[in-house]
C-alpha positions as a Markdown table, in Angstrom:
| # | Residue | x | y | z |
|---|---|---|---|---|
| 1 | Met | 32.6 | -90.2 | -8.5 |
| 2 | Ser | 30.1 | -91.9 | -6.1 |
| 3 | Ser | 28.6 | -95.3 | -6.8 |
| 4 | Ala | 25.2 | -93.5 | -7.4 |
| 5 | Asp | 26.8 | -91.2 | -10.0 |
| 6 | Leu | 28.4 | -94.2 | -11.7 |
| 7 | Ala | 25.1 | -96.1 | -11.8 |
| 8 | His | 23.4 | -93.1 | -13.2 |
| 9 | Ala | 26.1 | -92.5 | -15.8 |
| 10 | Ala | 25.9 | -96.2 | -16.8 |
| 11 | Ala | 22.1 | -96.2 | -17.0 |
| 12 | Leu | 22.2 | -93.0 | -19.1 |
| 13 | His | 24.8 | -94.5 | -21.5 |
| 14 | Thr | 22.7 | -97.6 | -21.9 |
| 15 | Leu | 19.5 | -95.6 | -22.4 |
| 16 | Tyr | 21.2 | -93.3 | -25.0 |
| 17 | Ser | 22.8 | -96.2 | -26.8 |
| 18 | Asp | 19.6 | -98.3 | -27.0 |
| 19 | His | 17.1 | -95.6 | -27.8 |
| 20 | His | 18.7 | -92.4 | -29.3 |
| 21 | His | 18.4 | -93.6 | -32.9 |
| 22 | Trp | 14.8 | -94.8 | -32.3 |
| 23 | Leu | 13.8 | -91.5 | -30.6 |
| 24 | Thr | 15.3 | -89.4 | -33.4 |
| 25 | Gly | 13.4 | -91.4 | -36.0 |
| 26 | Trp | 10.2 | -91.1 | -34.0 |
| 27 | Leu | 10.6 | -87.3 | -33.8 |
| 28 | Arg | 11.6 | -87.0 | -37.5 |
| 29 | Arg | 8.3 | -88.6 | -38.4 |
| 30 | Arg | 6.3 | -86.2 | -36.3 |
| 31 | Leu | 8.3 | -83.0 | -37.1 |
| 32 | Gly | 9.3 | -83.7 | -40.7 |
| 33 | Cys | 12.7 | -82.1 | -40.2 |
| 34 | Pro | 15.8 | -84.2 | -39.4 |
| 35 | Gln | 17.6 | -81.3 | -37.8 |
| 36 | Asn | 14.8 | -80.4 | -35.4 |
| 37 | Ala | 14.3 | -84.0 | -34.6 |
| 38 | Ala | 18.0 | -84.4 | -33.7 |
| 39 | Asp | 18.0 | -81.3 | -31.6 |
| 40 | Leu | 14.8 | -82.4 | -29.8 |
| 41 | Ala | 16.2 | -85.9 | -29.2 |
| 42 | Gln | 19.3 | -84.3 | -27.7 |
| 43 | Asp | 17.2 | -82.0 | -25.5 |
| 44 | Thr | 15.2 | -85.0 | -24.3 |
| 45 | Phe | 18.4 | -86.8 | -23.2 |
| 46 | Val | 19.6 | -83.6 | -21.4 |
| 47 | Lys | 16.3 | -83.6 | -19.5 |
| 48 | Val | 16.9 | -87.2 | -18.5 |
| 49 | Leu | 20.5 | -86.4 | -17.5 |
| 50 | Val | 19.3 | -83.5 | -15.3 |
| 51 | Ser | 16.5 | -85.5 | -13.8 |
| 52 | Arg | 18.9 | -88.2 | -12.6 |
| 53 | Gln | 16.1 | -90.8 | -13.2 |
| 54 | Ala | 17.9 | -92.9 | -15.8 |
| 55 | Ala | 18.5 | -95.8 | -13.5 |
| 56 | Arg | 14.8 | -96.0 | -12.4 |
| 57 | Ile | 13.1 | -96.0 | -15.8 |
| 58 | Asp | 10.8 | -99.1 | -16.4 |
| 59 | Glu | 9.5 | -98.2 | -19.8 |
| 60 | Pro | 12.3 | -96.3 | -21.6 |
| 61 | Arg | 10.4 | -95.5 | -24.8 |
| 62 | Ala | 7.3 | -94.3 | -23.0 |
| 63 | Phe | 9.4 | -92.2 | -20.7 |
| 64 | Leu | 11.4 | -90.7 | -23.6 |
| 65 | Thr | 8.4 | -90.0 | -25.7 |
| 66 | Thr | 6.6 | -88.3 | -22.8 |
| 67 | Ile | 9.6 | -85.9 | -22.4 |
| 68 | Ala | 10.0 | -85.4 | -26.1 |
| 69 | Arg | 6.2 | -84.6 | -26.5 |
| 70 | Arg | 6.4 | -82.0 | -23.7 |
| 71 | Leu | 9.4 | -80.4 | -25.3 |
| 72 | Met | 7.6 | -80.4 | -28.7 |
| 73 | Tyr | 4.6 | -78.8 | -27.2 |
| 74 | Asp | 6.7 | -76.2 | -25.4 |
| 75 | Gly | 8.4 | -75.4 | -28.7 |
| 76 | Trp | 5.1 | -75.0 | -30.5 |
| 77 | Arg | 3.8 | -72.9 | -27.6 |
| 78 | Arg | 6.9 | -70.7 | -27.7 |
| 79 | Gln | 6.5 | -70.2 | -31.5 |
| 80 | Asp | 2.8 | -69.2 | -31.1 |
| 81 | Leu | 3.7 | -66.8 | -28.3 |
| 82 | Glu | 6.6 | -65.3 | -30.2 |
| 83 | Arg | 4.5 | -65.0 | -33.3 |
| 84 | Ala | 1.7 | -63.2 | -31.4 |
| 85 | Tyr | 4.1 | -60.9 | -29.8 |
| 86 | Leu | 5.8 | -60.0 | -33.0 |
| 87 | Glu | 2.5 | -59.4 | -34.7 |
| 88 | Ser | 1.5 | -57.0 | -32.0 |
| 89 | Leu | 4.8 | -55.1 | -32.6 |
| 90 | Ala | 4.2 | -54.9 | -36.4 |
| 91 | Gly | 1.9 | -51.9 | -36.0 |
| 92 | Leu | 4.5 | -49.9 | -34.1 |
| 93 | Pro | 6.5 | -47.2 | -35.8 |
| 94 | Glu | 10.1 | -48.4 | -36.1 |
| 95 | Ala | 11.4 | -45.7 | -33.7 |
| 96 | Leu | 9.2 | -47.2 | -30.9 |
| 97 | Ala | 9.9 | -50.8 | -31.7 |
| 98 | Pro | 12.0 | -52.6 | -29.1 |
| 99 | Ser | 15.4 | -53.9 | -30.1 |
| 100 | Ala | 15.9 | -57.6 | -31.0 |
| 101 | Glu | 17.5 | -58.2 | -27.6 |
| 102 | Glu | 14.5 | -56.5 | -25.8 |
| 103 | Gln | 12.1 | -58.6 | -27.9 |
| 104 | Ala | 13.9 | -61.8 | -26.9 |
| 105 | Gln | 13.8 | -60.8 | -23.2 |
| 106 | Val | 10.0 | -60.0 | -23.4 |
| 107 | Val | 9.4 | -63.4 | -25.1 |
| 108 | Glu | 11.4 | -65.2 | -22.4 |
| 109 | Thr | 9.5 | -63.3 | -19.7 |
| 110 | Leu | 6.1 | -64.2 | -21.3 |
| 111 | Leu | 7.1 | -67.8 | -21.5 |
| 112 | Arg | 8.2 | -67.9 | -17.9 |
| 113 | Leu | 4.9 | -66.2 | -16.9 |
| 114 | Glu | 3.0 | -68.8 | -18.9 |
| 115 | Arg | 4.8 | -71.6 | -17.1 |
| 116 | Met | 4.0 | -70.0 | -13.8 |
| 117 | Leu | 0.3 | -69.8 | -14.5 |
| 118 | Ala | -0.2 | -73.0 | -16.5 |
| 119 | Gly | -1.4 | -75.0 | -13.6 |
| 120 | Leu | -4.2 | -72.6 | -12.6 |
| 121 | Ser | -7.8 | -72.7 | -13.6 |
| 122 | Ser | -8.9 | -70.2 | -16.1 |
| 123 | Lys | -10.6 | -68.0 | -13.5 |
| 124 | Ala | -7.6 | -68.1 | -11.1 |
| 125 | Arg | -5.3 | -67.3 | -14.0 |
| 126 | Ala | -7.5 | -64.4 | -15.1 |
| 127 | Ala | -7.7 | -63.1 | -11.5 |
| 128 | Phe | -4.0 | -63.2 | -11.1 |
| 129 | Ile | -3.3 | -61.4 | -14.4 |
| 130 | His | -6.0 | -58.7 | -13.7 |
| 131 | Ser | -4.5 | -58.1 | -10.3 |
| 132 | Gln | -0.7 | -58.3 | -11.0 |
| 133 | Ile | -0.6 | -57.0 | -14.5 |
| 134 | Gly | -3.8 | -55.0 | -14.9 |
| 135 | Gly | -3.7 | -53.4 | -11.5 |
| 136 | Leu | -7.3 | -54.1 | -10.7 |
| 137 | Thr | -8.6 | -54.4 | -7.2 |
| 138 | Tyr | -10.0 | -57.6 | -5.8 |
| 139 | Val | -13.5 | -56.1 | -5.8 |
| 140 | Glu | -13.2 | -55.1 | -9.5 |
| 141 | Ile | -11.9 | -58.5 | -10.4 |
| 142 | Ala | -14.7 | -60.2 | -8.5 |
| 143 | Gly | -17.2 | -58.2 | -10.5 |
| 144 | Leu | -15.5 | -59.1 | -13.8 |
| 145 | Leu | -15.3 | -62.8 | -13.0 |
| 146 | Glu | -18.7 | -62.9 | -11.2 |
| 147 | Val | -17.3 | -64.5 | -8.1 |
| 148 | Ser | -16.9 | -63.4 | -4.4 |
| 149 | Val | -14.0 | -61.3 | -3.2 |
| 150 | Ser | -13.1 | -64.2 | -0.9 |
| 151 | Arg | -12.8 | -66.4 | -3.9 |
| 152 | Ile | -10.5 | -63.8 | -5.6 |
| 153 | His | -8.3 | -64.1 | -2.4 |
| 154 | Gln | -8.2 | -67.9 | -2.9 |
| 155 | Tyr | -7.3 | -67.5 | -6.6 |
| 156 | Met | -4.5 | -65.1 | -5.7 |
| 157 | Val | -3.1 | -67.5 | -3.1 |
| 158 | Glu | -3.1 | -70.3 | -5.7 |
| 159 | Gly | -1.4 | -68.0 | -8.2 |
| 160 | Phe | 1.4 | -67.0 | -5.8 |
| 161 | Lys | 1.9 | -70.6 | -4.8 |
| 162 | Gln | 2.2 | -71.6 | -8.4 |
| 163 | Cys | 4.7 | -68.8 | -9.2 |
| 164 | Tyr | 6.8 | -69.7 | -6.2 |
| 165 | Gln | 6.9 | -73.4 | -7.2 |
| 166 | Val | 8.1 | -72.5 | -10.7 |
| 167 | Leu | 10.7 | -70.1 | -9.4 |
| 168 | Ala | 12.0 | -72.8 | -7.0 |
| 169 | Glu | 12.6 | -75.2 | -9.9 |
């Protein structure tokens, strides 16, 4: 183990020892469920572990709450997306409904797509979805969004860049 790895492990151990109980309590007050709070606290420390930033944290509680909040919001967003998808399936005859495994795959794909497009403006996101999912031409999209075709080209470049960045993570 290198000295950098040892320093990271020691910093992570100290961070966990000093703040895990506090973070779990903070999350419990916000979530109202001790089990979800414990899971989210653990996920927060996993993020810190993977980020390898434990040795460079100046404000540990602010750092941990920022990560925990993002994980909470991601969880809520996932629940909302999953609920909307399942509601859309409710009207299908049972014979046409996808299996539980297929449903899980669709939800994961939708979440990944959402992460890919999250950094785009609403018009850029709409242009990208109309083009890549809806199959519309740039001229049709420009008419819908009331912008020029060259602006649609710019939106598409932004969309593809955003997707590549998320895929590279």
